[in-house]
N, C-alpha and C positions, 0 to 999 in steps of 0.2 A: 247904565243904559236906561234912557227916557221910554215911558211907555209908548211913545207916535215909534220908535225905531223899534222898539220890541215886537210893536204891533205888526210890522212894514216886516220886520223877520219872520213872523207868522205867517203873515202870507205866502211872501214869498220863498221858505223853505215848507212849510205843510200847506197848505192851503190850495196853490197854484199846481202841485205835482199830483193833487190827488182829482185834477181837469173841475176844479172850481173857477171857471174863468169868467162867468156873466159879469158884465162891468159895474152895474149894479149889486150885488151881492157881495164884490168885495169893495165895494165903496162903505156898502154898512161895514163890515169884519174891521176897518182902518177906522169908522168912525165911532162906534160904540166901544167903551173903554171897558174890556176884559175884566181889569183887574176890580172895578166896583162890584164885580159877583163874586167874587173868590172871597173864602173866610180871608181874615186879617192876618191869621198867623202861616197862611199859606201864600202871603202874598208873590211871593218869590218865583211860583209855580206857575204864573195869572198866563203865562204866553208858552207853556213849555208841552212838549206833545204827548200828555198823559192827562189820566182821569184824574180828576182832584175832589177827595173826600170834603163830603158835606155835612155829616152828622156820624153817630155813631151805629146809626141801623145800617149802617152800609148806601147810604144816599152819596152819588158821585155827582162831580160836574165833567158831564164826557169832554173829551180830547177836542181840541180846537177841529182837526178836521173834520172828524165823526158831525161835530155839530153844522158844521158851515154847509157839508156835503147833504146833509138833510134838508135844509133851507135852500142849497141851487136845487136840487131835483125836485123840489115840492113844485118848480117853475109856477110862481106866485107871479100874476101879473098888477096887482095891487087893490082889485075890487072884491078879495075874496071874505069870506068870513072862515077863520081860522079854528080846530080845536086842536090842542096840542095835550097829549096825558104824559104827563112827567115834568110841573112845573122847575122842580131843582132850584138850582141859584135863581133860576130867570133869565139867563143870557140867551138862550136860546127863545126864549118869549122875547125878547128886545128886539133878535135880528128877525124875527117873524113877524114884529110888529111893523119895522120899516118897508116890510113889501105886501101888507095884507092890508084890509078897509079893516078887519077888526079881530083880533085875537083872544080865545075863551081858554082858559089852561088852566088844567087840575093838578093839583098837587095833593096827594095822600098824607102827608105828614105837615101839622099844623106849625110848626115853627118854620119851617123853611116855606110852606103857604106866605105866613107873617111876615116872613125876611124879603121876599122877592115881591110882593106889594109894594113894598116901603124903598128898596131899591129902585124899582120901577117909577114909582112917584117922583124919588129924587132925580130919576132924569129926565124927568118928563114925559115918558111914553103913557100917552094918556088914550089910546086906543087897544090896552089889554086887558082883559080881566081875570084876574087870578082866582079858582074858588078849590076851595081846600074837601076834600071827597075822593071818594075811590073812582077814579078814573075807569076802570076795567066795567062799572055799570053804568046802562046805559042811561039810566034814570037819570042819573048826576049829572047829565048836561043836556040831558032832552028837552028840558024846558028854553033852553040857548038854541039850537039848531033850528034849521038843519044847515049843515054844512057844505061848502065848495072844496074843505081837506081838512084833512084827519092825518096828525105825527105824532108817532112816539117816539118821547126821548129818552130811550132806553130799549132793552129788548124782550122780547117774549119768546115764547115757547113755539107757539103760533098764531099766525094772522087771526086777529079779533073779531070772529065773523057777526059778535052780537053790536059792533060798532061801526059795520057798515050799514045799519039801520037809520044811522044819524046822517048821511052824505045825503046831499041831492043828485038827483038824476046822473049829473055827470062828473060827480066828485070824485075823490080820489083817496086812498089810504097810502101813508108812508110810514112803514115799520122796518125794526132791522130783528129778525126772527130765524130760531134753530135754536141748537146747540153748539156750545163749544165742540170740539177746536173751529169749525166756520158756521157763523150764521152769513143768514144773506138778506141786503136791503132788499125790503120786494115791495114793487108799486101795483095796487088793486084798484083798478077802476069798474066797479060796478056799474053796466049801462041795461037797465030793462032787465031781464031775465036773464042777460048772460053777463058774466066778471071775467074779467081778463086779469092775470096776476104776472108781474114781469119782474124776473132778478134783475137787480141794477147792480152790485157790487157786494164783497165780501167785507164782512168785518164785524170782529165780535165787540158786545156793547152791555155793558150792565143791567141784570134784571130789574122791570118793572115790577111793584109791589103789587098784590090783588090780580093779576093774570095766571089764567091755569098754564101749566107747565105741559111741555109735550108729551103726547102721550108715551110711556114705554114699551119698548119692544116685547114682545111676549113670543117665545119659543114655542 
């Protein structure tokens, strides 16, 4: 099966059923070669509905529908500066770059960061910058903000309040938070002294490193 057919099948069988329907996002998914971001020995899984391991430390490339849904629900117009936490393979970074003016992506693993830089350069993605560092620390990216949107490419125990200060007044943060068996994609839109949080959908996702976990319930 050719990559083009596999990409088409991914969109029709995995992405559309998840209500990713905006034409521009679907066109991006059809154009960006997901196989270019998958480890060589796992090429056969490039378009499968599964997480793909990236290293022995537990980093993964999230399933296509989750990556697509995060980009879709961020509702980028093309003029935004976006912060991504968790570069991973760089695939989500490439998707975001198609819909933003600039993407700053942070990866805690040095080898993954370097590999993502090369993949993005090879594909001619010139509006994305990958930083090696701990994305849970606001100081890692404070000098690159403020941001119109922040997206976490992986799950966290709870909404990372420390990152909300990196947003512009009308910015938004999208993350998958909570614990198994049910995590929730949550959109945070701080505005002045008020803050709105909206749960968009349920989906478990691999944990990002560096973030505090959910507080344990105490009897």
